[in-house]
N, C-alpha and C positions, 0 to 999 in steps of 0.2 A: 856604496853597496846597497842603498835603499831603492825601492821601486818608485820611479817618478809618478806612476799612476796613483799610488796611495799616499806617498810622502809629500807630494806637492810639487809646485813649479820650481822651487829652489833647487831640487835635485836635478831637474832637466837643465836649468840654467848653469849649474856647476859643471855638468857634463858638456854643455855647449862651449863654455869658456875653456875647459880642458882640451876639447877638440881643436879650438883655434890655436892654442899654444903648441899642441903636438903636431898639427898639420896633417893628421891622419885619423882615421876612425879608431877610437879606443873601445875595445869590447869590455863590457861589464857583465858579471854574472847576473842573471835576471832573477830577482827575488819576488816577482809578481806571480802569485799563485793562481789567479783566476782572471776571467775576463772582467775588465773594469770600464767604467764610463769616464771619459775625460772631455770636457767642453761639449757635452751632448752627443758625442760620436762614439760608437763602439770601437774598442781597440782590443786586439787579442794579445795576450801575454805569450811570449815564446819561452820555451824551455831553454835555460842558459846554455845547454850543451848543443842545442840545435842551431845549425847555420842554414839560412835560406839559400836556395839554389841561385846560381848566377842569372841575373836578368839584365838584358841589354837596356840601358837607359843613358841617354846623352842629353846634356843641357849646354847650349853654346849660343853665342860667344860668351866667354867669361874671362875678363870683365866685360860688361855690356853697357851700352849707353841708354838702354831702356826697353829693347826688344830681345827676347830670347827664343830660341827654337828648341823644342823638345822632340827627341826621337825615342820611341818606345815601341813595344809590340804587345797589343792586347788582343786576345782571341775573343770570339763571341762568348758571352757569359762571364768574362773576367771584368773586374772593376779596378780602376787605377785612379790615383789622385796624387797631386803634388801640393805639399803644404810648405809655405814660406814663413819663416820666423825672423823676428829681429834678434839682435845680439843678446838680449835679455831672456830670450825664449818665448816671448809673446807671439802668438800666432797672428800673422798679418793677413794671410789669405789662404784659401784652400781651393784648388782647381780640380774639378772632376774631369778625368780623361775619358773621352768617348770610347766605348768598347768597339772592337773590330778595327780600330784605327792604328796608325803607326807613327803619328807625329802631329805637331801643331805649333803655331806661333803664339807666343804669349807677350802681351804688352806689360811692361813693368814701369810705365811712365809715372804711376802714382807713388813709386818708391823714391825716397831721397837718396842722395849719394851715401854709400856706406857698404858694409859687409852684412849679408843676410845668410841665414842657414836654411836649408831645405831638406825635405825627405820625400822620397818617392815610395808610395805604397802600392802593393798589388794584392788584391783580395783581402785587405785589412792588415797585411803584414808589411812592415817597413823593409824595403829591399835595397835602398841606396840613400845615403845621406851625403851632404856636401855643403859647400859654401859658394855664394855667388856675390860678386862685387859689382855695384852700380856706380858708374862714373859718367856723369853727363857733361 
């Protein structure tokens, strides 16, 4: 029930591990009261009762051998990013998605075989989370 922005990385890691065992997104009441900084990036805390509107986002193929395709829709003035984490919750990379575009190819050749977690953010709010498996 703790806020991962203030309580630390172990809260995020515990949630990530629970996600892997559940096989689906587990919603937690958000106890983050204000905007906080995490690894130098601004993140906005959502009210626990708020649910973001549905945003189209696809990442495929999954599992992949090293290249993935992203499909998304960003209007002019919107900012999007894809963050990839290892199984412990350590951020591996963050990819800024160009505004006004609707997709791109991403090379994951630098990743070893395994399961990784990702989240897609739109205008600073996480809109979709998931896992991706790399098998080379």
